[in-house]
N, C-alpha and C positions, 0 to 999 in steps of 0.2 A: 288665594290668588291662583288662577289657572294659567298654565303656560300656553302660549300660542302654538297650535299644531305646526309641526315642521312641514314645509312644502317640499315634498320629495322630488317633484318634477324640477323645481328650481335647482336643488342640489345636484340632481342627475345632469342637468344642463351645464352647470358650472364644471362638473367633473369632465364632461364631454369636451367642453371648450379647452380646458387645461390639457387634456389628453391630446387634442388636435394640435395645440401649440407645441407641445413637447415633440410630437411626431414630426411636425414641420421643421423644428430645429434640428432633429436628428437627420432628417432627409437632406436638409440644406448643408449640414456639416459633411455628410458623406459625399454630397455633390462637389463641394469645394475640395475635399481631400482627393477625390477621384481626378478632378481637373489638375490639381497641383502635381500629382504623381503619374499622370499619363504622359509618356514621352511623345515627342513630335515625330513625324515621318522623316526618314533618312534614306538617302540614296548611297550606294557604295561610292567611296571616295576614290579618285584616281590613284593608282598605286605609284605612279610617277608624276612629277610636276608637269602639268599640261604644257605642251610645247607652244601653244598659241597664246599663252597668258602674257599680258603686258605688264604684270605686276613687277616691281623692281626686285632685284636679287643681288645681294652682296656675296662675293666669292668667299667660300670657307665658313659661311654662317648657316646655322639652322634657320629655317623660315617658318614662322608661326602666323597663321591668319585667323582672324576672328570676324566672321560675317555677322552683321548686325543691322538693325534699323532702330532709330531713336524712340519709336512709339512703344516698343516692347518693354514693359516694366521689368522683365527678367534680365534685360541687358545689363542693368546696374549690378545685379548679383554676379553675373559672369565677369564683369570688370573687376569686382571686388576680389573674386577668387583668383583671377589672372594676376592681379597686383600681388597677392600673397605668394603665388607660385614663383613669380619673378624675383621677389625679395628673398625667398628661400634659396633660389638658384644662385643668386649673387653671393650669399653666405656660404653655401655648400661647395661652389665651384668658382672661386674668385678669379682664377687664372684662365678660365674657359672663355672663349669669345662669346659675347652676348648674342643671343638669337636676334634675328631681324623680326620684329613684331609689328603687325599692322592690324588695325581695326578697320574693316571695310564696310562703309555705309552703302546699302543697296537701295536705290530709288529714294534718296533722302529728301525730306522737307528741309530747306535751308535753316529755318529758325530752330527746328528741333535738333538738327545735326549740330548746330553751333553750341547749343546747350550741353549736349553730351560730349562734344569735343573738349569743352572746358574740364569735364570730369576726367577725360583721358589724358589731358595735359599734365595731370598730377601723377601719372604713372611713368616713371623714367624709362626712356627707350622705346616707347610705344608711339607709333605714327598713325595718322588717320588718312585713309584713302577713300575717295568717292567713286562708287560704281554706278554711275548715273543710269545706264541702260540695263544693268543687271547681267551683263555679258560675262563678267568674271565669276559671278555666282553660278551661272550655268556651266561654265567650264569645269568648276570644281564639284558641281552637283550640290551646292549649298541650298537648303530649303528653309532653314530655321535661324532666327536671330539667336546668337550665342553659339553657333556651330563653329567648331575649331578644327583646323587642319595644321599639322606639324610635319614638315619635310626636312630631311637631312640635307647636309651641304651638297650631297651628290644628287639630290632630288627625289629620294625615296620616301614614301609615306611612313611616318613613325607613329602618328596618333591622329585619330578622328573621332569626334563626338563632342559632348558638352562637359562642363566641369562644375555643374551645380547638382546637388542631390535631388532637387525637385524644382518646380517653377518658382523663381524668385528666392530660392533658399540660399542663405549666406552661412557658410561654415565649412570647414575642411571635410572632404569626402574622398572616397576611393578613386573617383575619376580624376579629381585634382591631383591626387598622389601619383596616378598613372602618367599624367602629363609631365609632372615634375621628374619622374624616373626616366622618361623618354628624353627629356631635355638634358639630364645629367649624363646618361649613358650613351645617347645617340642610337639606342636600340628600339626596335618597334614594339609598341604595346600590342599584345595579342588579345587583350580583353575588349570586346565591343563596349563602347560607352554611349549611352543614350543622351539625346539633347532635349532639354526642357525649355521651351520658349515659344514665341509666336512665329507664325509663318512670315517669311520675308516678303510675301505678296502684300501684306498690310502696308509696307513701305511703298510698294508700287502703286497701290490704290490711293494712298495719301498724296503722292507726288503728282497724281493726275488731277487733283482737285484745284 
């Protein structure tokens, strides 16, 4: 009985298809990794609390602001890390006045904002503020969802940046530790921290629909 001759062109074609598929997977993986680890653009934060800001301030309290829009999937990761920082702070400094913490929705879509507000309601001591026109974001120079600003009771900048290790990443990281240290000590963090998130303009575009 004779064996059927092997079709080399078919085998070569199959190998080529497999090779192309593997190359596509590798290219796609690197693309996703690059996106997740590429920080967003940041402007320098005001070194002092902007005098024109209409955001509320309680005397003697540190003031922590989180600018966000509900469409950004990275916002939930930021809220998760923020919740962890505040829980650590309560344990480490139980007699210290709690900071005034606000999540500020920029150009929010009402339905989307309501959904995320329910998530924020589960974090003790955190309030939601709506920045309909984006004026407060402009005053602070906030450009990215998840961008955090911490000011001392005297109005001096203590921390600026993000607190996730990459886009949508959940887990303790150096930036989170820096924010915690600034909250406990009241001293300024000297290490620049990058923000991983979506542009706040996405919220602006959505609200116009």
